[in-house]
N, C-alpha and C positions, 0 to 999 in steps of 0.2 A: 405914167408908165415906169416900171421899175428898171433898174440897171440889168442888162442881160447877164445871166450867170450868177445873180445874187442868191437865188434859191439853192443852187448847187454849193455855193460857198457856205451858206448857213448849214446845210446838211453835213458838209465836211467838218465844220466847226463842232457840231454836236458829236460826230464820230470821234474827233480828236479828244474832246473832253471826256468821253466815255472810256476811251482807251487808256487814259492816264489815271483812272480811278481803279481801286481794288475791286475785284469781282466777288460777288456774294453767291455765286452759283455753287451748289453742293454737287460734287462729282458722284452722284448716285449711279450704280450700286456700290462703287468702291468706298464711298464714305456714307455710312448709315446716318439717317437723320436722328436728332435728339428729340424724341417725342415726349409730350407732357404725360404725366402719370395717368390721366383720365382719358387717354386716347381711345377712340372707338374703332378698334381694328377688326377683331373677330370675336365671336361669342363662344365661351367655353362652358361645358356642362359638368357639374359635379353630381354624378348620377346617384350617389348614396343619399343625397338630400332630397331628391325628387320623389314626391308622393303621388304623382300622376293626378294632380288636382285640375289640370287642363286650363288653369287660369291664364298662363302665358299664351296658349294657342287661341283662346277666346278673345284676348285683348289685342292680339297682333293685328294691326290695320291692313297688313299685306297678306295675311293668311299664309305665311311661309313656314310655319312650324307644324310638323306632322308628328302626332303621338299615337301610339298603339299600346294597349295594355290588356291584361287579363286579371281575373280575381283568383286568389288562392286562399284556402282555409288554413288558418294557423291554429295549432293545438293549444289548449289552455296552458298558461304559464304555471299554474299550481293545480294540484289535485282538487277536483270538484268545481273547477272553473268552467267557463263557457268558451267554446271555440269562436274565433274571430276570423273575419275575412279582410284581406288587404289587397290593394292594387299592386301588380307587378309590372314594371316597365318592359315592354317588348321592343318598342322603337321610339326613338327621339331624333328627329332630323330637322335641320334648318336649311332652307333653300336661299343661299346668299345671292342668287341671281334675282330674287324678288325682294330681299331684305333691304330696307331703306335706313337701317342703323339708327332707328329712333330710340332704342333702349327701353321701350315700354315693357317688354317681356322681363327684363332684368329688374325693373323697378317694382313690378307687381308680384314677382315671385315671393311668396311668404316664407319660404324655407331656404333661401340663399343657395339655389341650385344653379343659377346662371350668373356668369361674370364676364366683364369686358377684358379682352386681351389686347395689348397694343400691336400684336402681329397683324400685318396687312399684306404680306407677300404670299398670297395663296391663289394667284391667277391661274386659270386653267384654259387649255385649248378647246375643250368641249364644255359647253354650258351645263351639261348634265352632271359634270363632276363638281359643280359648285353646290350641290346638295350634300351637305355633310351629315353623315349618320352619327349615332351616339359615340361610336368608337373614335371617330375623328374629332368630335367635339370634346371628348375626354382628353385627347392629346393636347388640345389647346389650353387645358387647365394648368399645365406645367409652365405656361408662358404668362400666366396672370400674375402681375406684380403684387407684392405684399401691400396691405393698406398703409397709408401714410400715418406717421405718429401724430397724436393729438397735440394741438398747440396749447402749451400750458397757460397762455394768456387768454385763451378762448373762453367764452361764457359756458358755464356748465349746462348740459342738456336738461330740459325740463323734466324728462323722465327720471334722470338720476337725482335731481333735486327733490322730486316728489317721493322717490323711493327712500332717500336718506331722511327726509322729514318723517315719513311713516315709521322708519326704523328707530329714529330718535324718540318719537312719541311712544312706541312700544317699549323701548328700554326705560323711559321715564316711568311708565305705568308699572313695569315689573319692579323697578327700584322702590316705588312707593308701596307696592304690595309687600315687598320684603321688609321695609321699614316698619309697616303696620304689624306684620307678623312678629318681628323682633320685639316691638313695644308690648304687644299682647303677651308674649312669652315672659318678658321681664315683669309685667304686672302680675301674672300668675305666680311667678317665683316670689315676688314680694308678699303677696297674700298668704302663701304657704308659710313663710317665715314668721309673719305676725301671728298666725294661728298657732304655730309651735310655741312661740313665746308666751302667748296667753295660757296655753295648757300648762306650761312650767310654773307660771305664777299661781295658777289654781292649785296645783299640787303642793306648792310650798305653803300656801295659806292653810290648806287643810291639815298639813303636818303640824304646823305651829299651833293651830287651834286644838288639835288633839293632844299635843304635848302639854299645853297649858291646862287643859281639863284634867289630865292625869296628875299633874303636879298639885292642883288644888284638891 
């Protein structure tokens, strides 16, 4: 059986040790937290890049993206061309009451129309106000941070390496073609000079022979 009051003494000892240590509590909202650059706060929409492909809405596991659009006929760009039809965005909304911030919509967007913003202070008193229409989503774009600079020590992406290899190969082929063309031109020039020299010798020989015949 333990000593009476030992539990209370241990609790007070823990309290005294904690009181003597520096607190790590951030006084939010007076002190804003330092968020990492890839924080998943809210999603911003860059409407100009959206082609209404509906890929984000189809891949969303929560079905919280709502898109409406219509088709318009675009006149031909040049005389004699054909008219084209394009999708025009009417509505783009995200219901953040359903969103689980998985980021799939941002990853699958092939035209870079959706971006993560570190802003997280958009709580509402009415749950219906958590459905952000495209105007609100466009406002979040101004809070999207710039992409971080590339690490100079990082390995070069395979796409850039393949593109550079193809460009070097094309440049080498063009240089080889230019060298062959220059060599062929030089050979043609040398052949013309030899022909001219031969013609001069032929003319000289004829003149001498004629002169000798006349002398005799």
